[in-house]
MOPAC internal coordinates of N, CA, C and O (Angstrom, degrees):
PM7 1SCF
backbone

  N    0.0000 0     0.00 0     0.00 0    0    0    0
  C    1.4418 1     0.00 0     0.00 0    1    0    0
  C    1.5237 1   110.16 1     0.00 0    2    1    0
  O    1.2310 1   120.83 1   142.68 1    3    2    1
  N    1.3357 1   116.01 1   -37.32 1    3    2    1
  C    1.4674 1   118.62 1   179.93 1    5    3    2
  C    1.5264 1   111.37 1   -64.39 1    6    5    3
  O    1.2310 1   120.54 1   138.83 1    7    6    5
  N    1.3311 1   116.57 1   -41.17 1    7    6    5
  C    1.4667 1   119.99 1   179.09 1    9    7    6
  C    1.5276 1   110.68 1   -65.29 1   10    9    7
  O    1.2310 1   120.39 1   137.47 1   11   10    9
  N    1.2950 1   116.86 1   -42.53 1   11   10    9
  C    1.4575 1   120.64 1   179.49 1   13   11   10
  C    1.5215 1   110.32 1   -65.00 1   14   13   11
  O    1.2310 1   120.31 1   139.96 1   15   14   13
  N    1.3213 1   117.00 1   -40.04 1   15   14   13
  C    1.4574 1   121.04 1   178.83 1   17   15   14
  C    1.5261 1   111.40 1   -62.59 1   18   17   15
  O    1.2310 1   120.55 1   139.35 1   19   18   17
  N    1.3283 1   116.56 1   -40.65 1   19   18   17
  C    1.4714 1   120.50 1   179.96 1   21   19   18
  C    1.5210 1   111.90 1   -65.22 1   22   21   19
  O    1.2310 1   120.66 1   150.59 1   23   22   21
  N    1.3264 1   116.35 1   -29.41 1   23   22   21
  C    1.4672 1   120.71 1  -177.42 1   25   23   22
  C    1.5243 1   112.62 1   -95.52 1   26   25   23
  O    1.2310 1   120.13 1  -173.86 1   27   26   25
  N    1.3241 1   117.36 1     6.14 1   27   26   25
  C    1.4607 1   121.66 1  -175.39 1   29   27   26
  C    1.5169 1   110.40 1  -114.59 1   30   29   27
  O    1.2310 1   121.01 1   -34.02 1   31   30   29
  N    1.3136 1   115.68 1   145.98 1   31   30   29
  C    1.4626 1   120.61 1   175.53 1   33   31   30
  C    1.5272 1   109.04 1   -61.19 1   34   33   31
  O    1.2310 1   119.95 1   -48.50 1   35   34   33
  N    1.3411 1   117.71 1   131.50 1   35   34   33
  C    1.4609 1   120.27 1  -177.67 1   37   35   34
  C    1.5267 1   114.41 1   -60.78 1   38   37   35
  O    1.2310 1   120.04 1   160.12 1   39   38   37
  N    1.3203 1   117.52 1   -19.88 1   39   38   37
  C    1.4651 1   120.62 1  -178.69 1   41   39   38
  C    1.5283 1   113.26 1   -95.43 1   42   41   39
  O    1.2310 1   120.31 1  -178.11 1   43   42   41
  N    1.3244 1   117.02 1     1.89 1   43   42   41
  C    1.4661 1   119.89 1  -177.62 1   45   43   42
  C    1.5306 1   110.71 1   -77.91 1   46   45   43
  O    1.2310 1   121.58 1   -19.17 1   47   46   45
  N    1.3096 1   114.59 1   160.83 1   47   46   45
  C    1.4674 1   120.44 1   178.40 1   49   47   46
  C    1.5297 1   110.29 1   -64.15 1   50   49   47
  O    1.2310 1   120.34 1   143.75 1   51   50   49
  N    1.3322 1   116.96 1   -36.25 1   51   50   49
  C    1.4587 1   120.61 1   179.51 1   53   51   50
  C    1.5308 1   110.42 1   -64.41 1   54   53   51
  O    1.2310 1   120.18 1   136.25 1   55   54   53
  N    1.3212 1   117.27 1   -43.75 1   55   54   53
  C    1.4678 1   120.82 1   178.97 1   57   55   54
  C    1.5301 1   110.11 1   -62.93 1   58   57   55
  O    1.2310 1   120.14 1   138.91 1   59   58   57
  N    1.3119 1   117.33 1   -41.09 1   59   58   57
  C    1.4707 1   119.95 1   178.36 1   61   59   58
  C    1.5242 1   110.77 1   -63.29 1   62   61   59
  O    1.2310 1   120.33 1   140.81 1   63   62   61
  N    1.3280 1   116.97 1   -39.19 1   63   62   61
  C    1.4664 1   120.50 1   178.99 1   65   63   62
  C    1.5246 1   110.96 1   -66.45 1   66   65   63
  O    1.2310 1   120.16 1   138.92 1   67   66   65
  N    1.3181 1   117.30 1   -41.08 1   67   66   65
  C    1.4644 1   120.41 1   178.84 1   69   67   66
  C    1.5201 1   110.53 1   -65.79 1   70   69   67
  O    1.2310 1   120.10 1   135.67 1   71   70   69
  N    1.3173 1   117.42 1   -44.33 1   71   70   69
  C    1.4635 1   120.53 1   178.22 1   73   71   70
  C    1.5344 1   111.18 1   -62.76 1   74   73   71
  O    1.2310 1   120.48 1   141.47 1   75   74   73
  N    1.3125 1   116.68 1   -38.53 1   75   74   73
  C    1.4644 1   121.58 1   176.31 1   77   75   74
  C    1.5327 1   109.17 1   -58.77 1   78   77   75
  O    1.2310 1   120.76 1   133.37 1   79   78   77
  N    1.3280 1   116.14 1   -46.63 1   79   78   77
  C    1.4637 1   120.91 1   179.84 1   81   79   78
  C    1.5209 1   111.64 1   -63.70 1   82   81   79
  O    1.2310 1   120.51 1   137.56 1   83   82   81
  N    1.3239 1   116.63 1   -42.44 1   83   82   81
  C    1.4688 1   120.37 1   179.12 1   85   83   82
  C    1.5211 1   111.43 1   -59.82 1   86   85   83
  O    1.2310 1   120.52 1   134.98 1   87   86   85
  N    1.3114 1   116.61 1   -45.02 1   87   86   85
  C    1.4694 1   120.17 1  -178.03 1   89   87   86
  C    1.5239 1   111.94 1   -66.16 1   90   89   87
  O    1.2310 1   120.15 1   154.87 1   91   90   89
  N    1.3056 1   117.32 1   -25.13 1   91   90   89
  C    1.4692 1   120.86 1  -177.40 1   93   91   90
  C    1.5294 1   112.69 1  -114.22 1   94   93   91
  O    1.2310 1   120.09 1  -159.51 1   95   94   93
  N    1.3045 1   117.44 1    20.49 1   95   94   93
  C    1.4595 1   121.81 1  -172.88 1   97   95   94
  C    1.5261 1   112.56 1   -57.25 1   98   97   95
  O    1.2310 1   120.02 1   136.01 1   99   98   97
  N    1.3202 1   117.56 1   -43.99 1   99   98   97
  C    1.4676 1   120.47 1  -179.44 1  101   99   98
  C    1.5247 1   110.39 1   -59.62 1  102  101   99
  O    1.2310 1   120.61 1   132.49 1  103  102  101
  N    1.3226 1   116.45 1   -47.51 1  103  102  101
  C    1.4681 1   120.06 1   179.86 1  105  103  102
  C    1.5268 1   111.09 1   -66.39 1  106  105  103
  O    1.2310 1   120.05 1   142.48 1  107  106  105
  N    1.3230 1   117.51 1   -37.52 1  107  106  105
  C    1.4648 1   120.81 1  -178.12 1  109  107  106
  C    1.5232 1   112.59 1   -68.56 1  110  109  107
  O    1.2310 1   119.99 1   152.48 1  111  110  109
  N    1.3257 1   117.62 1   -27.52 1  111  110  109
  C    1.4662 1   120.41 1  -177.08 1  113  111  110
  C    1.5292 1   113.37 1  -107.06 1  114  113  111
  O    1.2310 1   119.80 1  -178.94 1  115  114  113
  N    1.3057 1   117.98 1     1.06 1  115  114  113
  C    1.4640 1   121.07 1  -177.00 1  117  115  114
  C    1.5218 1   112.02 1   -58.33 1  118  117  115
  O    1.2310 1   119.36 1   144.84 1  119  118  117
  N    1.3127 1   118.82 1   -35.16 1  119  118  117
  C    1.4633 1   122.02 1  -178.84 1  121  119  118
  C    1.5241 1   111.82 1   -59.78 1  122  121  119
  O    1.2310 1   119.86 1   152.65 1  123  122  121
  N    1.3431 1   117.87 1   -27.35 1  123  122  121
  C    1.4588 1   120.81 1  -178.52 1  125  123  122
  C    1.5281 1   111.78 1   -70.26 1  126  125  123
  O    1.2310 1   120.01 1   155.59 1  127  126  125
  N    1.3193 1   117.59 1   -24.41 1  127  126  125
  C    1.4611 1   121.95 1  -178.59 1  129  127  126
  C    1.5288 1   113.68 1   -98.66 1  130  129  127
  O    1.2310 1   120.43 1   168.50 1  131  130  129
  N    1.3176 1   116.79 1   -11.50 1  131  130  129
  C    1.4631 1   120.81 1  -178.07 1  133  131  130
  C    1.5252 1   108.59 1  -135.35 1  134  133  131
  O    1.2310 1   120.71 1   -72.12 1  135  134  133
  N    1.3137 1   116.24 1   107.88 1  135  134  133
  C    1.4619 1   121.25 1  -175.88 1  137  135  134
  C    1.5111 1   115.00 1   -64.79 1  138  137  135
  O    1.2310 1   119.98 1   167.70 1  139  138  137
  N    1.3381 1   117.64 1   -12.30 1  139  138  137
  C    1.4590 1   120.41 1   178.98 1  141  139  138
  C    1.5229 1   112.39 1   -80.09 1  142  141  139
  O    1.2310 1   120.69 1   162.94 1  143  142  141
  N    1.3249 1   116.28 1   -17.06 1  143  142  141
  C    1.4635 1   120.78 1  -175.54 1  145  143  142
  C    1.5212 1   109.69 1   -92.22 1  146  145  143
  O    1.2310 1   121.03 1   -48.50 1  147  146  145
  N    1.3056 1   115.63 1   131.50 1  147  146  145
  C    1.4691 1   121.17 1   178.60 1  149  147  146
  C    1.5266 1   110.42 1   -76.40 1  150  149  147
  O    1.2310 1   120.65 1   -28.12 1  151  150  149
  N    1.3200 1   116.36 1   151.88 1  151  150  149
  C    1.4620 1   120.97 1   178.53 1  153  151  150
  C    1.5288 1   111.15 1   -73.78 1  154  153  151
  O    1.2310 1   120.67 1   157.40 1  155  154  153
  N    1.3135 1   116.33 1   -22.60 1  155  154  153
  C    1.4672 1   120.17 1  -179.87 1  157  155  154
  C    1.5244 1   109.13 1  -137.40 1  158  157  155
  O    1.2310 1   121.10 1    -0.15 1  159  158  157
  N    1.2994 1   115.49 1   179.85 1  159  158  157
  C    1.4655 1   119.31 1  -179.65 1  161  159  158
  C    1.5296 1   111.20 1  -111.39 1  162  161  159
  O    1.2310 1   120.37 1  -149.76 1  163  162  161
  N    1.3231 1   116.90 1    30.24 1  163  162  161
  C    1.4652 1   120.65 1  -177.76 1  165  163  162
  C    1.5269 1   112.43 1   -59.57 1  166  165  163
  O    1.2310 1   120.03 1   142.68 1  167  166  165
  N    1.3346 1   117.54 1   -37.32 1  167  166  165
  C    1.4681 1   119.57 1  -179.84 1  169  167  166
  C    1.5252 1   110.37 1   -62.95 1  170  169  167
  O    1.2310 1   120.51 1   136.60 1  171  170  169
  N    1.3234 1   116.62 1   -43.40 1  171  170  169
  C    1.4715 1   119.91 1   178.67 1  173  171  170
  C    1.5271 1   110.42 1   -66.28 1  174  173  171
  O    1.2310 1   120.61 1   138.94 1  175  174  173
  N    1.3256 1   116.43 1   -41.06 1  175  174  173
  C    1.4666 1   120.08 1   178.67 1  177  175  174
  C    1.5243 1   110.85 1   -61.11 1  178  177  175
  O    1.2310 1   120.16 1   138.80 1  179  178  177
  N    1.3339 1   117.29 1   -41.20 1  179  178  177
  C    1.4680 1   120.77 1   178.63 1  181  179  178
  C    1.5139 1   110.83 1   -62.09 1  182  181  179
  O    1.2310 1   120.67 1   139.11 1  183  182  181
  N    1.3385 1   116.32 1   -40.89 1  183  182  181
  C    1.4557 1   120.10 1  -177.68 1  185  183  182
  C    1.5299 1   112.35 1   -67.31 1  186  185  183
  O    1.2310 1   119.84 1   145.80 1  187  186  185
  N    1.3249 1   117.90 1   -34.20 1  187  186  185
  C    1.4672 1   119.04 1  -178.10 1  189  187  186
  C    1.5258 1   112.13 1   -92.35 1  190  189  187
  O    1.2310 1   120.35 1  -177.59 1  191  190  189
  N    1.3218 1   116.94 1     2.41 1  191  190  189
  C    1.4652 1   120.20 1   179.99 1  193  191  190
  C    1.5284 1   111.27 1   -59.11 1  194  193  191
  O    1.2310 1   120.96 1   137.94 1  195  194  193
  N    1.3270 1   115.77 1   -42.06 1  195  194  193
  C    1.4692 1   119.21 1   179.88 1  197  195  194
  C    1.5217 1   110.72 1   -61.85 1  198  197  195
  O    1.2310 1   120.82 1   143.94 1  199  198  197
  N    1.3188 1   116.04 1   -36.06 1  199  198  197
  C    1.4694 1   119.68 1   178.28 1  201  199  198
  C    1.5220 1   109.70 1   -64.61 1  202  201  199
  O    1.2310 1   120.72 1   133.60 1  203  202  201
  N    1.3285 1   116.23 1   -46.40 1  203  202  201
  C    1.4633 1   119.87 1  -178.82 1  205  203  202
  C    1.5285 1   111.30 1   -65.25 1  206  205  203
  O    1.2310 1   120.18 1   139.78 1  207  206  205
  N    1.3193 1   117.27 1   -40.22 1  207  206  205
  C    1.4660 1   120.38 1  -179.77 1  209  207  206
  C    1.5276 1   112.20 1   -69.34 1  210  209  207
  O    1.2310 1   120.76 1   147.67 1  211  210  209
  N    1.3238 1   116.15 1   -32.33 1  211  210  209
  C    1.4534 1   119.62 1  -177.57 1  213  211  210
  C    1.5150 1   114.79 1   -85.70 1  214  213  211
  O    1.2310 1   120.56 1   174.92 1  215  214  213
  N    1.3240 1   116.53 1    -5.08 1  215  214  213
  C    1.4688 1   120.25 1  -174.35 1  217  215  214
  C    1.5257 1   112.55 1   -52.69 1  218  217  215
  O    1.2310 1   119.88 1   135.81 1  219  218  217
  N    1.3198 1   117.83 1   -44.19 1  219  218  217
  C    1.4729 1   119.76 1  -179.20 1  221  219  218
  C    1.5277 1   111.37 1   -66.88 1  222  221  219
  O    1.2310 1   120.74 1   145.70 1  223  222  221
  N    1.3150 1   116.19 1   -34.30 1  223  222  221
  C    1.4660 1   118.99 1   179.25 1  225  223  222
  C    1.5195 1   111.53 1   -65.63 1  226  225  223
  O    1.2310 1   120.37 1   148.50 1  227  226  225
  N    1.3077 1   116.89 1   -31.50 1  227  226  225
  C    1.4624 1   120.05 1  -177.48 1  229  227  226
  C    1.5145 1   112.14 1   -70.14 1  230  229  227
  O    1.2310 1   120.51 1   163.10 1  231  230  229
  N    1.3086 1   116.64 1   -16.90 1  231  230  229
  C    1.4582 1   119.13 1   176.38 1  233  231  230
  C    1.5247 1   110.47 1   -63.07 1  234  233  231
  O    1.2310 1   121.07 1   159.16 1  235  234  233
  N    1.3183 1   115.56 1   -20.84 1  235  234  233
  C    1.4554 1   120.97 1  -176.58 1  237  235  234
  C    1.5239 1   112.02 1  -101.68 1  238  237  235
  O    1.2310 1   120.15 1  -158.85 1  239  238  237
  N    1.3273 1   117.31 1    21.15 1  239  238  237
  C    1.4665 1   120.92 1   179.48 1  241  239  238
  C    1.5230 1   110.56 1   -65.76 1  242  241  239
  O    1.2310 1   120.20 1   159.92 1  243  242  241
  N    1.3335 1   117.22 1   -20.08 1  243  242  241
  C    1.4556 1   120.92 1   174.79 1  245  243  242
  C    1.5128 1   114.29 1    96.44 1  246  245  243
  O    1.2310 1   120.21 1   146.54 1  247  246  245
  N    1.3223 1   117.20 1   -33.46 1  247  246  245
  C    1.4557 1   120.11 1  -178.19 1  249  247  246
  C    1.5249 1   108.38 1  -167.06 1  250  249  247
  O    1.2310 1   121.02 1    -7.27 1  251  250  249
  N    1.3178 1   115.65 1   172.73 1  251  250  249
  C    1.4575 1   119.45 1   175.60 1  253  251  250
  C    1.5278 1   110.43 1   -61.65 1  254  253  251
  O    1.2310 1   120.73 1   139.45 1  255  254  253
  N    1.3221 1   116.20 1   -40.55 1  255  254  253
  C    1.4650 1   120.18 1   179.60 1  257  255  254
  C    1.5331 1   110.55 1   -63.37 1  258  257  255
  O    1.2310 1   120.36 1   139.74 1  259  258  257
  N    1.3347 1   116.92 1   -40.26 1  259  258  257
  C    1.4662 1   120.56 1   176.82 1  261  259  258
  C    1.5202 1   111.25 1   -62.78 1  262  261  259
  O    1.2310 1   120.73 1   139.88 1  263  262  261
  N    1.3272 1   116.20 1   -40.12 1  263  262  261
  C    1.4578 1   120.57 1   177.26 1  265  263  262
  C    1.5171 1   111.90 1   -64.45 1  266  265  263
  O    1.2310 1   120.65 1   140.31 1  267  266  265
  N    1.3299 1   116.37 1   -39.69 1  267  266  265
  C    1.4705 1   120.60 1   177.69 1  269  267  266
  C    1.5231 1   111.14 1   -65.10 1  270  269  267
  O    1.2310 1   120.36 1   140.98 1  271  270  269
  N    1.3285 1   116.91 1   -39.02 1  271  270  269
  C    1.4690 1   120.08 1   177.49 1  273  271  270
  C    1.5249 1   110.83 1   -65.98 1  274  273  271
  O    1.2310 1   120.71 1   138.52 1  275  274  273
  N    1.3320 1   116.26 1   -41.48 1  275  274  273
  C    1.4655 1   119.97 1   177.60 1  277  275  274
  C    1.5298 1   110.10 1   -62.49 1  278  277  275
  O    1.2310 1   120.43 1   138.20 1  279  278  277
  N    1.3252 1   116.78 1   -41.80 1  279  278  277
  C    1.4654 1   120.49 1   178.98 1  281  279  278
  C    1.5240 1   110.56 1   -62.26 1  282  281  279
  O    1.2310 1   120.47 1   139.60 1  283  282  281
  N    1.3292 1   116.71 1   -40.40 1  283  282  281
  C    1.4672 1   120.21 1   178.44 1  285  283  282
  C    1.5314 1   110.46 1   -63.08 1  286  285  283
  O    1.2310 1   120.48 1   137.80 1  287  286  285
  N    1.3236 1   116.68 1   -42.20 1  287  286  285
  C    1.4654 1   120.34 1   179.37 1  289  287  286
  C    1.5294 1   111.08 1   -64.74 1  290  289  287
  O    1.2310 1   120.56 1   135.20 1  291  290  289
  N    1.3449 1   116.54 1   -44.80 1  291  290  289
  C    1.4594 1   119.48 1   177.89 1  293  291  290
  C    1.5258 1   110.97 1   -61.08 1  294  293  291
  O    1.2310 1   120.26 1   142.86 1  295  294  293
  N    1.3284 1   117.10 1   -37.14 1  295  294  293
  C    1.4685 1   120.82 1   178.63 1  297  295  294
  C    1.5277 1   110.77 1   -65.48 1  298  297  295
  O    1.2310 1   120.37 1   136.18 1  299  298  297
  N    1.3213 1   116.91 1   -43.82 1  299  298  297
  C    1.4614 1   119.74 1   178.65 1  301  299  298
  C    1.5250 1   111.67 1   -63.67 1  302  301  299
  O    1.2310 1   120.80 1   135.99 1  303  302  301
  N    1.3218 1   116.08 1   -44.01 1  303  302  301
  C    1.4629 1   120.16 1   179.78 1  305  303  302
  C    1.5220 1   110.25 1   -64.47 1  306  305  303
  O    1.2310 1   120.43 1   136.10 1  307  306  305
  N    1.3266 1   116.78 1   -43.90 1  307  306  305
  C    1.4667 1   120.40 1   177.56 1  309  307  306
  C    1.5165 1   112.07 1   -62.63 1  310  309  307
  O    1.2310 1   120.10 1   140.28 1  311  310  309
  N    1.3360 1   117.42 1   -39.72 1  311  310  309
  C    1.4653 1   121.36 1   178.02 1  313  311  310
  C    1.5248 1   110.72 1   -64.95 1  314  313  311
  O    1.2310 1   120.59 1   140.70 1  315  314  313
  N    1.3103 1   116.48 1   -39.30 1  315  314  313
  C    1.4655 1   119.54 1   177.35 1  317  315  314
  C    1.5273 1   110.15 1   -61.89 1  318  317  315
  O    1.2310 1   120.37 1   135.10 1  319  318  317
  N    1.3202 1   116.90 1   -44.90 1  319  318  317
  C    1.4674 1   120.32 1   178.37 1  321  319  318
  C    1.5224 1   111.22 1   -61.10 1  322  321  319
  O    1.2310 1   120.55 1   135.25 1  323  322  321
  N    1.3361 1   116.55 1   -44.75 1  323  322  321
  C    1.4655 1   120.28 1  -179.79 1  325  323  322
  C    1.5237 1   112.40 1   -63.79 1  326  325  323
  O    1.2310 1   120.43 1   156.32 1  327  326  325
  N    1.3248 1   116.78 1   -23.68 1  327  326  325
  C    1.4532 1   121.05 1   177.83 1  329  327  326
  C    1.5203 1   111.88 1   -94.01 1  330  329  327
  O    1.2310 1   120.42 1  -165.92 1  331  330  329
  N    1.3353 1   116.80 1    14.08 1  331  330  329
  C    1.4559 1   122.19 1   175.64 1  333  331  330
  C    1.5164 1   114.42 1    71.49 1  334  333  331
  O    1.2310 1   120.61 1  -155.06 1  335  334  333
  N    1.3166 1   116.44 1    24.94 1  335  334  333
  C    1.4607 1   120.42 1  -177.43 1  337  335  334
  C    1.5261 1   110.87 1  -105.26 1  338  337  335
  O    1.2310 1   121.39 1   -23.48 1  339  338  337
  N    1.3100 1   114.95 1   156.52 1  339  338  337
  C    1.4587 1   121.30 1   171.30 1  341  339  338
  C    1.5297 1   106.35 1   -77.19 1  342  341  339
  O    1.2310 1   119.80 1   -63.87 1  343  342  341
  N    1.3408 1   118.00 1   116.13 1  343  342  341
  C    1.4679 1   120.08 1  -176.87 1  345  343  342
  C    1.5277 1   113.59 1   -56.38 1  346  345  343
  O    1.2310 1   120.37 1   142.94 1  347  346  345
  N    1.3250 1   116.89 1   -37.06 1  347  346  345
  C    1.4661 1   119.47 1  -179.67 1  349  347  346
  C    1.5239 1   110.72 1   -66.58 1  350  349  347
  O    1.2310 1   120.34 1   138.41 1  351  350  349
  N    1.3349 1   116.95 1   -41.59 1  351  350  349
  C    1.4697 1   119.59 1   178.20 1  353  351  350
  C    1.5229 1   109.94 1   -65.02 1  354  353  351
  O    1.2310 1   120.37 1   140.76 1  355  354  353
  N    1.3159 1   116.90 1   -39.24 1  355  354  353
  C    1.4639 1   120.59 1   179.01 1  357  355  354
  C    1.5257 1   110.88 1   -62.96 1  358  357  355
  O    1.2310 1   120.41 1   130.82 1  359  358  357
  N    1.3402 1   116.83 1   -49.18 1  359  358  357
  C    1.4631 1   120.09 1  -178.32 1  361  359  358
  C    1.5268 1   110.48 1   -63.28 1  362  361  359
  O    1.2310 1   120.15 1   141.10 1  363  362  361
  N    1.3382 1   117.32 1   -38.90 1  363  362  361
  C    1.4722 1   120.35 1   177.73 1  365  363  362
  C    1.5265 1   109.72 1   -61.00 1  366  365  363
  O    1.2310 1   120.90 1   134.51 1  367  366  365
  N    1.3333 1   115.89 1   -45.49 1  367  366  365
  C    1.4638 1   121.06 1   179.71 1  369  367  366
  C    1.5269 1   110.84 1   -57.92 1  370  369  367
  O    1.2310 1   120.48 1   131.76 1  371  370  369
  N    1.3243 1   116.68 1   -48.24 1  371  370  369
  C    1.4695 1   121.16 1  -177.58 1  373  371  370
  C    1.5285 1   110.80 1   -66.41 1  374  373  371
  O    1.2310 1   119.98 1   133.23 1  375  374  373
  N    1.3241 1   117.64 1   -46.77 1  375  374  373
  C    1.4653 1   120.32 1  -176.64 1  377  375  374
  C    1.5267 1   112.49 1   -65.15 1  378  377  375
  O    1.2310 1   120.59 1   150.25 1  379  378  377
  N    1.3442 1   116.48 1   -29.75 1  379  378  377
  C    1.4611 1   119.64 1   177.70 1  381  379  378
  C    1.5310 1   112.16 1   -71.26 1  382  381  379
  O    1.2310 1   119.99 1   158.34 1  383  382  381
  N    1.3342 1   117.63 1   -21.66 1  383  382  381
  C    1.4518 1   120.62 1  -172.96 1  385  383  382
  C    1.5227 1   115.36 1  -113.62 1  386  385  383
  O    1.2310 1   119.89 1   160.07 1  387  386  385
  N    1.3184 1   117.82 1   -19.93 1  387  386  385
  C    1.4598 1   120.19 1  -167.49 1  389  387  386
  C    1.5313 1   113.31 1   -65.71 1  390  389  387
  O    1.2310 1   119.48 1   149.54 1  391  390  389
  N    1.3117 1   118.59 1   -30.46 1  391  390  389
  C    1.4665 1   120.32 1  -177.43 1  393  391  390
  C    1.5315 1   111.92 1   -63.25 1  394  393  391
  O    1.2310 1   120.18 1   142.93 1  395  394  393
  N    1.3339 1   117.27 1   -37.07 1  395  394  393
  C    1.4654 1   120.56 1  -179.00 1  397  395  394
  C    1.5283 1   112.71 1   -96.75 1  398  397  395
  O    1.2310 1   119.86 1   177.31 1  399  398  397
  N    1.3139 1   117.87 1    -2.69 1  399  398  397
  C    1.4706 1   121.24 1  -175.37 1  401  399  398
  C    1.5291 1   110.33 1   -81.65 1  402  401  399
  O    1.2310 1   119.87 1   -45.37 1  403  402  401
  N    1.3245 1   117.85 1   134.63 1  403  402  401
  C    1.4738 1   120.37 1   178.76 1  405  403  402
  C    1.5269 1   111.24 1   -61.57 1  406  405  403
  O    1.2310 1   120.21 1   -47.29 1  407  406  405
  N    1.3077 1   117.21 1   132.71 1  407  406  405
  C    1.4595 1   121.73 1  -175.74 1  409  407  406
  C    1.5281 1   112.49 1   -64.30 1  410  409  407
  O    1.2310 1   120.30 1   151.10 1  411  410  409
  N    1.3284 1   117.03 1   -28.90 1  411  410  409
  C    1.4634 1   118.74 1  -179.98 1  413  411  410
  C    1.5321 1   112.42 1   -78.63 1  414  413  411
  O    1.2310 1   120.06 1   179.12 1  415  414  413
  N    1.3452 1   117.49 1    -0.88 1  415  414  413
  C    1.4646 1   121.72 1   176.81 1  417  415  414
  C    1.5223 1   111.09 1  -124.26 1  418  417  415
  O    1.2310 1   120.23 1  -152.64 1  419  418  417
  N    1.3235 1   117.16 1    27.36 1  419  418  417
  C    1.4632 1   120.90 1  -177.39 1  421  419  418
  C    1.5334 1   111.32 1   -63.64 1  422  421  419
  O    1.2310 1   119.90 1   155.42 1  423  422  421
  N    1.3324 1   117.80 1   -24.58 1  423  422  421
  C    1.4620 1   120.07 1   178.32 1  425  423  422
  C    1.5292 1   112.09 1   -62.23 1  426  425  423
  O    1.2310 1   120.04 1   159.66 1  427  426  425
  N    1.3085 1   117.52 1   -20.34 1  427  426  425
  C    1.4641 1   121.05 1   176.59 1  429  427  426
  C    1.5244 1   112.00 1   -65.94 1  430  429  427
  O    1.2310 1   120.06 1   162.51 1  431  430  429
  N    1.3296 1   117.50 1   -17.49 1  431  430  429
  C    1.4660 1   121.65 1  -178.80 1  433  431  430
  C    1.5290 1   112.58 1   -95.55 1  434  433  431
  O    1.2310 1   119.74 1  -176.21 1  435  434  433
  N    1.3153 1   118.10 1     3.79 1  435  434  433
  C    1.4681 1   120.84 1   178.57 1  437  435  434
  C    1.5265 1   109.69 1   -70.54 1  438  437  435
  O    1.2310 1   120.06 1   -27.86 1  439  438  437
  N    1.3245 1   117.49 1   152.14 1  439  438  437
  C    1.4640 1   121.20 1  -171.39 1  441  439  438
  C    1.5294 1   115.10 1   -50.62 1  442  441  439
  O    1.2310 1   119.94 1   134.46 1  443  442  441
  N    1.3238 1   117.71 1   -45.54 1  443  442  441
  C    1.4614 1   119.60 1  -176.36 1  445  443  442
  C    1.5222 1   112.40 1   -70.41 1  446  445  443
  O    1.2310 1   119.93 1   164.59 1  447  446  445
  N    1.3201 1   117.74 1   -15.41 1  447  446  445
  C    1.4582 1   120.98 1   178.59 1  449  447  446
  C    1.5259 1   113.23 1   -92.17 1  450  449  447
  O    1.2310 1   119.38 1   161.84 1  451  450  449
  N    1.3181 1   118.79 1   -18.16 1  451  450  449
  C    1.4660 1   120.82 1  -176.66 1  453  451  450
  C    1.5271 1   113.03 1  -116.08 1  454  453  451
  O    1.2310 1   119.91 1  -176.99 1  455  454  453
  N    1.3196 1   117.77 1     3.01 1  455  454  453
  C    1.4709 1   120.73 1  -175.11 1  457  455  454
  C    1.5268 1   111.71 1   -56.58 1  458  457  455
  O    1.2310 1   119.93 1   132.70 1  459  458  457
  N    1.3147 1   117.74 1   -47.30 1  459  458  457
  C    1.4757 1   120.46 1  -178.30 1  461  459  458
  C    1.5280 1   111.75 1   -65.13 1  462  461  459
  O    1.2310 1   120.61 1   139.89 1  463  462  461
  N    1.3239 1   116.43 1   -40.11 1  463  462  461
  C    1.4580 1   120.24 1   179.12 1  465  463  462
  C    1.5243 1   110.69 1   -62.45 1  466  465  463
  O    1.2310 1   120.19 1   137.71 1  467  466  465
  N    1.3193 1   117.24 1   -42.29 1  467  466  465
  C    1.4686 1   120.54 1   179.68 1  469  467  466
  C    1.5219 1   110.19 1   -65.55 1  470  469  467
  O    1.2310 1   120.00 1   139.38 1  471  470  469
  N    1.3361 1   117.60 1   -40.62 1  471  470  469
  C    1.4680 1   120.60 1   177.08 1  473  471  470
  C    1.5266 1   110.49 1   -59.47 1  474  473  471
  O    1.2310 1   120.29 1   136.99 1  475  474  473
  N    1.3346 1   117.05 1   -43.01 1  475  474  473
  C    1.4721 1   120.74 1   177.95 1  477  475  474
  C    1.5209 1   110.77 1   -63.57 1  478  477  475
  O    1.2310 1   120.23 1   136.96 1  479  478  477
  N    1.3370 1   117.17 1   -43.04 1  479  478  477
  C    1.4677 1   121.11 1   179.61 1  481  479  478
  C    1.5241 1   111.08 1   -60.36 1  482  481  479
  O    1.2310 1   120.70 1   135.85 1  483  482  481
  N    1.3278 1   116.27 1   -44.15 1  483  482  481
  C    1.4732 1   120.72 1  -179.33 1  485  483  482
  C    1.5208 1   110.02 1   -65.42 1  486  485  483
  O    1.2310 1   120.39 1   137.85 1  487  486  485
  N    1.3385 1   116.87 1   -42.15 1  487  486  485
  C    1.4665 1   120.11 1   178.81 1  489  487  486
  C    1.5290 1   110.72 1   -62.15 1  490  489  487
  O    1.2310 1   120.12 1   138.10 1  491  490  489
  N    1.3329 1   117.37 1   -41.90 1  491  490  489
  C    1.4678 1   121.18 1   179.16 1  493  491  490
  C    1.5296 1   111.38 1   -64.05 1  494  493  491
  O    1.2310 1   120.75 1   141.13 1  495  494  493
  N    1.3491 1   116.17 1   -38.87 1  495  494  493
  C    1.4528 1   120.06 1   179.00 1  497  495  494
  C    1.5279 1   110.90 1   -65.06 1  498  497  495
  O    1.2310 1   120.63 1   141.98 1  499  498  497
  N    1.3280 1   116.40 1   -38.02 1  499  498  497
  C    1.4644 1   120.01 1   179.33 1  501  499  498
  C    1.5320 1   110.95 1   -66.74 1  502  501  499
  O    1.2310 1   121.02 1   140.26 1  503  502  501
  N    1.3314 1   115.65 1   -39.74 1  503  502  501
  C    1.4676 1   119.66 1   179.61 1  505  503  502
  C    1.5291 1   111.19 1   -67.38 1  506  505  503
  O    1.2310 1   120.78 1   143.74 1  507  506  505
  N    1.3097 1   116.11 1   -36.26 1  507  506  505
  C    1.4579 1   120.88 1  -179.26 1  509  507  506
  C    1.5250 1   111.58 1   -71.33 1  510  509  507
  O    1.2310 1   120.07 1   153.96 1  511  510  509
  N    1.3104 1   117.48 1   -26.04 1  511  510  509
  C    1.4716 1   120.86 1  -176.33 1  513  511  510
  C    1.4954 1   113.29 1   -80.41 1  514  513  511
  O    1.2310 1   120.10 1   180.00 1  515  514  513

């Protein structure tokens, strides 16, 4: 890269790209020294794809409050996925219980707190079928 940079006009797009790489070299090569770091951000891009695809739909939330409710739902669904749960099973579990659940203990209905209960419910349903 250094040889190419020396032979390239400093104002060219190639020179700008090389200088960009030089300034960020440590960050660009960090994955080679730490096996936990991915070489790209494809996993993150996949996770936010639904957000990008739904952006136009959110224009129709109706109000700021509607948008906040939609954001809360997307957060719950995303949290369920991150906890290895089926989002539909999680939402069914919560909606079946939330009306009688004490409001000061609503955190008990968060995905990481109900994962085992949902697994048991699904197993029981399979046995009954």
